[in-house]
py3Dmol code that shows the C-alpha trace and the ligand (Angstrom):
import py3Dmol

protein = """\
ATOM      1  CA  MET A   1      -9.307 -15.596 -25.583  1.00  0.00           C
ATOM      2  CA  SER A   2     -12.855 -15.842 -27.074  1.00  0.00           C
ATOM      3  CA  GLN A   3     -14.216 -17.116 -23.784  1.00  0.00           C
ATOM      4  CA  LEU A   4     -12.556 -14.141 -22.183  1.00  0.00           C
ATOM      5  CA  LYS A   5     -14.220 -11.663 -24.477  1.00  0.00           C
ATOM      6  CA  THR A   6     -17.735 -13.015 -23.738  1.00  0.00           C
ATOM      7  CA  THR A   7     -17.372 -12.374 -20.082  1.00  0.00           C
ATOM      8  CA  ALA A   8     -16.053  -8.794 -20.666  1.00  0.00           C
ATOM      9  CA  THR A   9     -19.303  -6.885 -20.347  1.00  0.00           C
ATOM     10  CA  PRO A  10     -20.733  -8.698 -17.283  1.00  0.00           C
ATOM     11  CA  LEU A  11     -17.376  -8.609 -15.595  1.00  0.00           C
ATOM     12  CA  ILE A  12     -17.189  -4.859 -15.700  1.00  0.00           C
ATOM     13  CA  LEU A  13     -20.835  -4.523 -14.647  1.00  0.00           C
ATOM     14  CA  LEU A  14     -20.025  -6.695 -11.663  1.00  0.00           C
ATOM     15  CA  LEU A  15     -17.040  -4.585 -10.865  1.00  0.00           C
ATOM     16  CA  ALA A  16     -19.191  -1.529 -10.883  1.00  0.00           C
ATOM     17  CA  VAL A  17     -21.989  -3.168  -8.742  1.00  0.00           C
ATOM     18  CA  ALA A  18     -19.358  -4.644  -6.366  1.00  0.00           C
ATOM     19  CA  SER A  19     -17.676  -1.309  -5.839  1.00  0.00           C
ATOM     20  CA  THR A  20     -20.972   0.165  -4.518  1.00  0.00           C
ATOM     21  CA  LEU A  21     -21.189  -2.546  -1.965  1.00  0.00           C
ATOM     22  CA  GLY A  22     -18.324  -1.235  -0.029  1.00  0.00           C
ATOM     23  CA  GLU A  23     -14.699  -2.115   0.285  1.00  0.00           C
ATOM     24  CA  MET A  24     -13.582  -5.516   1.558  1.00  0.00           C
ATOM     25  CA  GLU A  25     -17.048  -6.804   2.244  1.00  0.00           C
ATOM     26  CA  PRO A  26     -16.909 -10.570   2.043  1.00  0.00           C
ATOM     27  CA  SER A  27     -19.632 -12.052  -0.172  1.00  0.00           C
ATOM     28  CA  GLU A  28     -22.439 -13.655   1.750  1.00  0.00           C
ATOM     29  CA  GLU A  29     -21.890 -16.873  -0.092  1.00  0.00           C
ATOM     30  CA  GLU A  30     -19.597 -19.637   1.033  1.00  0.00           C
ATOM     31  CA  ALA A  31     -16.228 -18.324   1.437  1.00  0.00           C
ATOM     32  CA  ARG A  32     -13.997 -21.278   2.153  1.00  0.00           C
ATOM     33  CA  ILE A  33     -11.400 -21.792  -0.562  1.00  0.00           C
ATOM     34  CA  ILE A  34     -14.147 -22.416  -2.897  1.00  0.00           C
ATOM     35  CA  GLY A  35     -13.969 -25.169  -5.419  1.00  0.00           C
ATOM     36  CA  GLY A  36     -11.227 -26.258  -3.049  1.00  0.00           C
ATOM     37  CA  GLN A  37     -10.457 -29.490  -1.432  1.00  0.00           C
ATOM     38  CA  PHE A  38      -8.313 -30.798   1.395  1.00  0.00           C
ATOM     39  CA  ALA A  39      -4.839 -31.723   0.272  1.00  0.00           C
ATOM     40  CA  ALA A  40      -3.506 -35.233   0.581  1.00  0.00           C
ATOM     41  CA  PRO A  41      -0.278 -35.812   2.539  1.00  0.00           C
ATOM     42  CA  GLY A  42       2.741 -34.757   0.448  1.00  0.00           C
ATOM     43  CA  GLN A  43       0.570 -33.185  -2.219  1.00  0.00           C
ATOM     44  CA  PHE A  44       2.203 -29.762  -1.644  1.00  0.00           C
ATOM     45  CA  PRO A  45       5.714 -30.578  -0.338  1.00  0.00           C
ATOM     46  CA  HIS A  46       6.823 -26.926  -0.711  1.00  0.00           C
ATOM     47  CA  GLN A  47       4.026 -25.513   1.396  1.00  0.00           C
ATOM     48  CA  VAL A  48       5.127 -23.805   4.569  1.00  0.00           C
ATOM     49  CA  SER A  49       3.071 -22.697   7.576  1.00  0.00           C
ATOM     50  CA  LEU A  50       4.618 -19.607   9.199  1.00  0.00           C
ATOM     51  CA  GLN A  51       3.680 -19.546  12.843  1.00  0.00           C
ATOM     52  CA  LEU A  52       3.629 -16.497  14.941  1.00  0.00           C
ATOM     53  CA  LYS A  53       3.853 -17.159  18.602  1.00  0.00           C
ATOM     54  CA  GLY A  54       2.766 -20.752  18.021  1.00  0.00           C
ATOM     55  CA  ARG A  55      -0.219 -19.930  15.758  1.00  0.00           C
ATOM     56  CA  HIS A  56      -0.593 -20.187  12.068  1.00  0.00           C
ATOM     57  CA  HIS A  57       0.022 -16.703  10.599  1.00  0.00           C
ATOM     58  CA  CYS A  58       0.828 -17.105   6.943  1.00  0.00           C
ATOM     59  CA  GLY A  59       1.783 -19.421   4.195  1.00  0.00           C
ATOM     60  CA  GLY A  60       5.092 -19.704   2.359  1.00  0.00           C
ATOM     61  CA  SER A  61       6.954 -21.744  -0.206  1.00  0.00           C
ATOM     62  CA  LEU A  62      10.249 -23.545   0.275  1.00  0.00           C
ATOM     63  CA  ILE A  63      12.607 -22.611  -2.612  1.00  0.00           C
ATOM     64  CA  SER A  64      15.860 -24.066  -1.189  1.00  0.00           C
ATOM     65  CA  GLU A  65      16.973 -25.887   1.956  1.00  0.00           C
ATOM     66  CA  THR A  66      17.194 -22.681   3.808  1.00  0.00           C
ATOM     67  CA  MET A  67      15.046 -20.239   1.914  1.00  0.00           C
ATOM     68  CA  ILE A  68      11.260 -19.506   1.872  1.00  0.00           C
ATOM     69  CA  VAL A  69       9.366 -17.133  -0.258  1.00  0.00           C
ATOM     70  CA  THR A  70       6.445 -15.440   1.361  1.00  0.00           C
ATOM     71  CA  ALA A  71       4.607 -12.028   1.251  1.00  0.00           C
ATOM     72  CA  ALA A  72       6.161  -8.870   2.733  1.00  0.00           C
ATOM     73  CA  HIS A  73       3.040  -8.131   4.756  1.00  0.00           C
ATOM     74  CA  CYS A  74       3.596 -11.451   6.593  1.00  0.00           C
ATOM     75  CA  THR A  75       7.062 -10.561   7.908  1.00  0.00           C
ATOM     76  CA  ARG A  76       6.924  -6.745   8.153  1.00  0.00           C
ATOM     77  CA  GLY A  77       7.021  -5.555  11.710  1.00  0.00           C
ATOM     78  CA  GLN A  78       7.610  -9.018  13.091  1.00  0.00           C
ATOM     79  CA  SER A  79      10.582 -10.438  14.728  1.00  0.00           C
ATOM     80  CA  PRO A  80      12.250 -13.556  13.349  1.00  0.00           C
ATOM     81  CA  SER A  81      12.618 -14.821  16.841  1.00  0.00           C
ATOM     82  CA  GLN A  82       8.815 -14.908  17.339  1.00  0.00           C
ATOM     83  CA  MET A  83       8.191 -16.821  14.101  1.00  0.00           C
ATOM     84  CA  MET A  84       8.741 -20.464  13.212  1.00  0.00           C
ATOM     85  CA  ALA A  85       8.334 -22.332   9.862  1.00  0.00           C
ATOM     86  CA  ILE A  86       6.522 -25.673   9.682  1.00  0.00           C
ATOM     87  CA  VAL A  87       7.094 -27.847   6.720  1.00  0.00           C
ATOM     88  CA  GLY A  88       6.069 -31.427   5.640  1.00  0.00           C
ATOM     89  CA  THR A  89       2.504 -31.553   6.999  1.00  0.00           C
ATOM     90  CA  ASN A  90      -0.955 -31.138   5.691  1.00  0.00           C
ATOM     91  CA  ASP A  91      -2.528 -31.085   9.169  1.00  0.00           C
ATOM     92  CA  LEU A  92      -1.117 -28.617  11.670  1.00  0.00           C
ATOM     93  CA  SER A  93      -2.811 -30.373  14.559  1.00  0.00           C
ATOM     94  CA  ALA A  94      -1.318 -33.699  13.819  1.00  0.00           C
ATOM     95  CA  GLY A  95       2.145 -32.677  15.004  1.00  0.00           C
ATOM     96  CA  ASN A  96       3.863 -34.564  12.177  1.00  0.00           C
ATOM     97  CA  GLY A  97       5.500 -31.507  10.588  1.00  0.00           C
ATOM     98  CA  GLN A  98       9.079 -30.306  11.103  1.00  0.00           C
ATOM     99  CA  THR A  99       9.597 -27.108  12.777  1.00  0.00           C
ATOM    100  CA  PHE A 100      12.484 -24.618  11.987  1.00  0.00           C
ATOM    101  CA  SER A 101      13.530 -21.371  13.559  1.00  0.00           C
ATOM    102  CA  ILE A 102      14.132 -18.317  11.505  1.00  0.00           C
ATOM    103  CA  ALA A 103      17.340 -16.516  11.098  1.00  0.00           C
ATOM    104  CA  GLN A 104      16.429 -13.510   8.935  1.00  0.00           C
ATOM    105  CA  PHE A 105      13.716 -11.758   7.013  1.00  0.00           C
ATOM    106  CA  ILE A 106      14.686 -10.230   3.666  1.00  0.00           C
ATOM    107  CA  ILE A 107      11.744  -7.855   2.810  1.00  0.00           C
ATOM    108  CA  HIS A 108      11.734  -6.421  -0.644  1.00  0.00           C
ATOM    109  CA  PRO A 109      13.178  -2.907  -0.295  1.00  0.00           C
ATOM    110  CA  GLN A 110      10.347  -1.444  -2.547  1.00  0.00           C
ATOM    111  CA  TYR A 111       7.547  -3.023  -0.523  1.00  0.00           C
ATOM    112  CA  ASN A 112       4.795  -0.511   0.027  1.00  0.00           C
ATOM    113  CA  PRO A 113       2.506  -1.468   2.926  1.00  0.00           C
ATOM    114  CA  GLN A 114      -0.115   0.995   1.715  1.00  0.00           C
ATOM    115  CA  SER A 115      -0.376  -0.310  -1.870  1.00  0.00           C
ATOM    116  CA  GLN A 116       1.005  -3.788  -1.320  1.00  0.00           C
ATOM    117  CA  ASP A 117       3.220  -3.115  -4.239  1.00  0.00           C
ATOM    118  CA  PHE A 118       6.304  -5.537  -4.183  1.00  0.00           C
ATOM    119  CA  ASP A 119       4.673  -7.738  -1.521  1.00  0.00           C
ATOM    120  CA  MET A 120       7.404 -10.248  -1.246  1.00  0.00           C
ATOM    121  CA  SER A 121       9.748 -11.403   1.472  1.00  0.00           C
ATOM    122  CA  LEU A 122      12.326 -14.053   1.755  1.00  0.00           C
ATOM    123  CA  ILE A 123      12.910 -16.005   5.050  1.00  0.00           C
ATOM    124  CA  ARG A 124      16.208 -17.484   5.813  1.00  0.00           C
ATOM    125  CA  LEU A 125      16.046 -20.524   8.167  1.00  0.00           C
ATOM    126  CA  SER A 126      18.426 -21.153  10.946  1.00  0.00           C
ATOM    127  CA  SER A 127      19.268 -24.615   9.748  1.00  0.00           C
ATOM    128  CA  PRO A 128      18.634 -26.472   6.395  1.00  0.00           C
ATOM    129  CA  VAL A 129      15.519 -28.527   5.853  1.00  0.00           C
ATOM    130  CA  PRO A 130      16.208 -32.162   5.021  1.00  0.00           C
ATOM    131  CA  MET A 131      14.622 -32.790   1.653  1.00  0.00           C
ATOM    132  CA  GLY A 132      12.563 -35.836   0.746  1.00  0.00           C
ATOM    133  CA  GLY A 133       9.164 -37.514   1.297  1.00  0.00           C
ATOM    134  CA  SER A 134       6.693 -34.729   2.027  1.00  0.00           C
ATOM    135  CA  VAL A 135       9.255 -31.855   1.925  1.00  0.00           C
ATOM    136  CA  LYS A 136      10.485 -30.494  -1.379  1.00  0.00           C
ATOM    137  CA  THR A 137      11.481 -27.211  -2.882  1.00  0.00           C
ATOM    138  CA  ILE A 138       9.406 -25.646  -5.731  1.00  0.00           C
ATOM    139  CA  GLN A 139      10.986 -24.170  -8.762  1.00  0.00           C
ATOM    140  CA  LEU A 140      10.361 -20.468  -9.508  1.00  0.00           C
ATOM    141  CA  ALA A 141       8.738 -19.217 -12.655  1.00  0.00           C
ATOM    142  CA  GLU A 142      11.082 -17.523 -15.097  1.00  0.00           C
ATOM    143  CA  SER A 143      11.759 -13.799 -15.149  1.00  0.00           C
ATOM    144  CA  ASP A 144       8.763 -12.050 -16.740  1.00  0.00           C
ATOM    145  CA  ALA A 145       7.140 -15.437 -17.302  1.00  0.00           C
ATOM    146  CA  ASN A 146       4.086 -14.777 -19.465  1.00  0.00           C
ATOM    147  CA  TYR A 147       0.668 -15.918 -18.725  1.00  0.00           C
ATOM    148  CA  ALA A 148      -2.165 -16.427 -21.001  1.00  0.00           C
ATOM    149  CA  ALA A 149      -5.539 -15.292 -19.976  1.00  0.00           C
ATOM    150  CA  ASP A 150      -7.537 -18.187 -18.332  1.00  0.00           C
ATOM    151  CA  THR A 151      -4.463 -20.245 -17.583  1.00  0.00           C
ATOM    152  CA  MET A 152      -5.282 -22.489 -14.651  1.00  0.00           C
ATOM    153  CA  ALA A 153      -3.237 -21.996 -11.485  1.00  0.00           C
ATOM    154  CA  THR A 154      -3.273 -23.831  -8.170  1.00  0.00           C
ATOM    155  CA  ILE A 155      -3.335 -22.111  -4.771  1.00  0.00           C
ATOM    156  CA  SER A 156      -2.951 -23.781  -1.437  1.00  0.00           C
ATOM    157  CA  GLY A 157      -3.043 -22.731   2.079  1.00  0.00           C
ATOM    158  CA  PHE A 158      -4.052 -23.232   5.735  1.00  0.00           C
ATOM    159  CA  GLY A 159      -6.047 -20.021   5.514  1.00  0.00           C
ATOM    160  CA  ALA A 160      -9.620 -19.306   6.665  1.00  0.00           C
ATOM    161  CA  ILE A 161     -12.503 -21.438   5.309  1.00  0.00           C
ATOM    162  CA  ASN A 162     -15.378 -19.131   6.277  1.00  0.00           C
ATOM    163  CA  GLN A 163     -16.364 -15.557   6.956  1.00  0.00           C
ATOM    164  CA  ASN A 164     -15.712 -16.016  10.708  1.00  0.00           C
ATOM    165  CA  LEU A 165     -12.117 -16.547   9.571  1.00  0.00           C
ATOM    166  CA  GLN A 166     -12.055 -19.908  11.148  1.00  0.00           C
ATOM    167  CA  LEU A 167      -8.750 -21.741  10.469  1.00  0.00           C
ATOM    168  CA  PRO A 168      -9.123 -25.295   9.403  1.00  0.00           C
ATOM    169  CA  ASN A 169      -5.639 -26.512  10.495  1.00  0.00           C
ATOM    170  CA  ARG A 170      -5.700 -28.711   7.418  1.00  0.00           C
ATOM    171  CA  LEU A 171      -4.239 -27.696   4.160  1.00  0.00           C
ATOM    172  CA  LYS A 172      -6.669 -26.908   1.337  1.00  0.00           C
ATOM    173  CA  PHE A 173      -6.118 -26.138  -2.413  1.00  0.00           C
ATOM    174  CA  ALA A 174      -8.010 -24.820  -5.250  1.00  0.00           C
ATOM    175  CA  GLN A 175      -7.814 -24.179  -8.941  1.00  0.00           C
ATOM    176  CA  VAL A 176      -8.111 -20.586 -10.044  1.00  0.00           C
ATOM    177  CA  GLN A 177      -7.978 -18.882 -13.359  1.00  0.00           C
ATOM    178  CA  LEU A 178      -5.456 -16.200 -14.159  1.00  0.00           C
ATOM    179  CA  TRP A 179      -6.934 -12.896 -15.464  1.00  0.00           C
ATOM    180  CA  SER A 180      -5.341 -11.289 -18.480  1.00  0.00           C
ATOM    181  CA  ARG A 181      -3.766  -7.739 -18.188  1.00  0.00           C
ATOM    182  CA  ASP A 182      -6.898  -6.531 -20.141  1.00  0.00           C
ATOM    183  CA  PHE A 183      -8.790  -6.919 -16.829  1.00  0.00           C
ATOM    184  CA  CYS A 184      -6.085  -7.230 -14.278  1.00  0.00           C
ATOM    185  CA  ASN A 185      -4.969  -3.525 -14.461  1.00  0.00           C
ATOM    186  CA  SER A 186      -5.197  -0.423 -12.497  1.00  0.00           C
ATOM    187  CA  GLN A 187      -8.256   0.803 -14.522  1.00  0.00           C
ATOM    188  CA  ASN A 188     -10.362  -2.070 -13.502  1.00  0.00           C
ATOM    189  CA  ILE A 189      -8.845  -2.735 -10.238  1.00  0.00           C
ATOM    190  CA  PRO A 190      -7.642   0.370  -8.445  1.00  0.00           C
ATOM    191  CA  GLY A 191      -4.336  -0.060  -6.908  1.00  0.00           C
ATOM    192  CA  LEU A 192      -3.089  -2.851  -9.159  1.00  0.00           C
ATOM    193  CA  THR A 193       0.544  -2.659 -10.215  1.00  0.00           C
ATOM    194  CA  ASP A 194       2.875  -4.574 -12.573  1.00  0.00           C
ATOM    195  CA  ARG A 195       4.046  -6.665  -9.580  1.00  0.00           C
ATOM    196  CA  MET A 196       0.665  -8.164  -9.148  1.00  0.00           C
ATOM    197  CA  VAL A 197      -1.393 -10.770 -11.035  1.00  0.00           C
ATOM    198  CA  CYS A 198      -5.107 -11.421 -10.664  1.00  0.00           C
ATOM    199  CA  ALA A 199      -6.724 -14.794 -10.326  1.00  0.00           C
ATOM    200  CA  GLY A 200     -10.085 -16.218  -9.556  1.00  0.00           C
ATOM    201  CA  HIS A 201     -13.418 -16.825 -11.017  1.00  0.00           C
ATOM    202  CA  PRO A 202     -15.646 -13.809 -11.846  1.00  0.00           C
ATOM    203  CA  SER A 203     -18.428 -15.493  -9.751  1.00  0.00           C
ATOM    204  CA  GLY A 204     -16.257 -15.144  -6.770  1.00  0.00           C
ATOM    205  CA  GLN A 205     -16.483 -18.792  -6.077  1.00  0.00           C
ATOM    206  CA  VAL A 206     -12.879 -19.494  -5.881  1.00  0.00           C
ATOM    207  CA  SER A 207     -10.601 -17.496  -3.643  1.00  0.00           C
ATOM    208  CA  SER A 208      -7.755 -17.293  -1.197  1.00  0.00           C
ATOM    209  CA  CYS A 209      -8.599 -15.902   2.170  1.00  0.00           C
ATOM    210  CA  GLN A 210      -6.988 -14.706   5.453  1.00  0.00           C
ATOM    211  CA  GLY A 211      -4.089 -16.863   6.469  1.00  0.00           C
ATOM    212  CA  ASP A 212      -3.400 -17.982   2.940  1.00  0.00           C
ATOM    213  CA  SER A 213      -1.142 -14.912   2.428  1.00  0.00           C
ATOM    214  CA  GLY A 214       2.399 -15.630   1.475  1.00  0.00           C
ATOM    215  CA  GLY A 215       1.529 -19.067   0.173  1.00  0.00           C
ATOM    216  CA  PRO A 216       1.921 -20.422  -3.335  1.00  0.00           C
ATOM    217  CA  LEU A 217       0.042 -19.873  -6.646  1.00  0.00           C
ATOM    218  CA  THR A 218       1.673 -22.374  -9.061  1.00  0.00           C
ATOM    219  CA  VAL A 219       1.389 -22.804 -12.764  1.00  0.00           C
ATOM    220  CA  ASP A 220       2.751 -26.046 -14.241  1.00  0.00           C
ATOM    221  CA  GLY A 221       4.421 -26.905 -10.920  1.00  0.00           C
ATOM    222  CA  LYS A 222       6.311 -23.624 -10.697  1.00  0.00           C
ATOM    223  CA  LEU A 223       5.831 -20.780  -8.288  1.00  0.00           C
ATOM    224  CA  PHE A 224       4.171 -18.080 -10.183  1.00  0.00           C
ATOM    225  CA  GLY A 225       2.423 -15.996  -7.596  1.00  0.00           C
ATOM    226  CA  VAL A 226       2.366 -15.341  -3.855  1.00  0.00           C
ATOM    227  CA  VAL A 227      -0.936 -14.837  -2.071  1.00  0.00           C
ATOM    228  CA  SER A 228      -1.232 -11.084  -1.403  1.00  0.00           C
ATOM    229  CA  TRP A 229      -4.545  -9.409  -1.038  1.00  0.00           C
ATOM    230  CA  GLY A 230      -8.199  -9.370  -2.083  1.00  0.00           C
ATOM    231  CA  PHE A 231     -11.586  -7.798  -1.554  1.00  0.00           C
ATOM    232  CA  GLY A 232     -12.960  -9.928   1.124  1.00  0.00           C
ATOM    233  CA  CYS A 233     -12.780 -13.623   0.243  1.00  0.00           C
ATOM    234  CA  GLY A 234     -14.484 -14.590  -2.954  1.00  0.00           C
ATOM    235  CA  ALA A 235     -16.269 -11.369  -3.696  1.00  0.00           C
ATOM    236  CA  LYS A 236     -18.339 -11.476  -6.949  1.00  0.00           C
ATOM    237  CA  GLY A 237     -16.689  -9.911  -9.927  1.00  0.00           C
ATOM    238  CA  ARG A 238     -13.428  -9.448  -8.136  1.00  0.00           C
ATOM    239  CA  PRO A 239     -10.248 -11.477  -8.340  1.00  0.00           C
ATOM    240  CA  ALA A 240      -7.628 -12.080  -5.589  1.00  0.00           C
ATOM    241  CA  MET A 241      -4.299 -10.538  -6.076  1.00  0.00           C
ATOM    242  CA  TYR A 242      -0.933 -12.404  -6.101  1.00  0.00           C
ATOM    243  CA  THR A 243       2.574 -10.954  -6.153  1.00  0.00           C
ATOM    244  CA  TYR A 244       3.943 -11.703  -9.644  1.00  0.00           C
ATOM    245  CA  VAL A 245       7.028 -13.773  -9.152  1.00  0.00           C
ATOM    246  CA  GLY A 246       8.211 -13.194 -12.768  1.00  0.00           C
ATOM    247  CA  ALA A 247       8.542  -9.465 -11.988  1.00  0.00           C
ATOM    248  CA  LEU A 248      10.693 -10.052  -8.886  1.00  0.00           C
ATOM    249  CA  ARG A 249      12.628 -13.023 -10.175  1.00  0.00           C
ATOM    250  CA  SER A 250      15.981 -11.257 -10.317  1.00  0.00           C
ATOM    251  CA  TRP A 251      15.608  -9.858  -6.836  1.00  0.00           C
ATOM    252  CA  ILE A 252      15.018 -13.472  -5.576  1.00  0.00           C
ATOM    253  CA  LYS A 253      18.030 -14.651  -7.492  1.00  0.00           C
ATOM    254  CA  GLN A 254      20.189 -11.973  -5.934  1.00  0.00           C
ATOM    255  CA  ASN A 255      19.053 -12.419  -2.430  1.00  0.00           C
ATOM    256  CA  ALA A 256      18.347 -16.151  -2.217  1.00  0.00           C
ATOM    257  CA  ASN A 257      20.824 -17.314  -4.803  1.00  0.00           C
ATOM    258  CA  VAL A 258      18.006 -19.456  -6.289  1.00  0.00           C
TER     259      VAL A 258
END
"""
ligand_1 = """\
12
LIG
N -3.758 -10.677 3.179
C -4.486 -11.828 3.702
C -3.467 -12.726 4.593
O -2.717 -12.170 5.217
C -5.230 -12.627 2.769
C -4.788 -12.502 1.288
C -5.763 -13.139 0.396
N -7.088 -12.586 0.586
C -7.943 -12.780 -0.245
N -9.135 -12.225 -0.039
N -7.860 -13.353 -1.380
O -3.722 -13.909 4.764
"""
view = py3Dmol.view(width=600, height=400)
view.addModel(protein, "pdb")
view.setStyle({"model": 0}, {"cartoon": {"style": "trace"}})
view.addModel(ligand_1, "xyz")
view.setStyle({"model": 1}, {"stick": {}})
view.zoomTo()
view.show()
């Protein structure tokens, strides 16, 4: 908490400055998942690559043998027949993953594509994924799971590693800090809702990026957030936004029975 208070003033200044620089402008600094590293095989056994017409499109998390959690903006407007889920690999070019076809998208009925409120979708696979080795489900955070400011969370994804939105094919991960509701609210971040949590370093040096969407943010090994949106990738003074699993926990339970 005390650490948080000392950053309050510069943070607000940075937000004011950043907002004059124009929306969604990526920072000029290095924009790969910063502070991030490449994942080892099997390190994120719940990580899914959602492929659209054979190309990486979004991330996801395996929550049961047949169910994946992702972002609504990853499935909206798409056809399940055009999408596949790859599990069990940290290198999409290696061909050692297992590919599954998709039976159904269950998009949160309150999803708002303008505001990204309720940015969550379930994906039902056509056949169950055999568990074991580098494929495992992840537990979901409890309903209304609380989070203390500065709690460290882990993000992972096959998303872009630079401003040219180059995809690495290899899975990366990074540690990010959760922001408290004192800063992660609609006054400081226009458009923020109670279905969103903020994470990232005020320096902008840690961020998810294009292609990481739908993928996991975990705290203590549980799925706490889903990569949703941001201002560029790693913009100074600005966090990235994650769908708050705790707020949508009962909807997941009803629809995935998990
Ligand atoms: N919405 C984007 C996607 O579809 C990226 C989300 C994260 N963006 C960010 N700047 N943190 O992959």
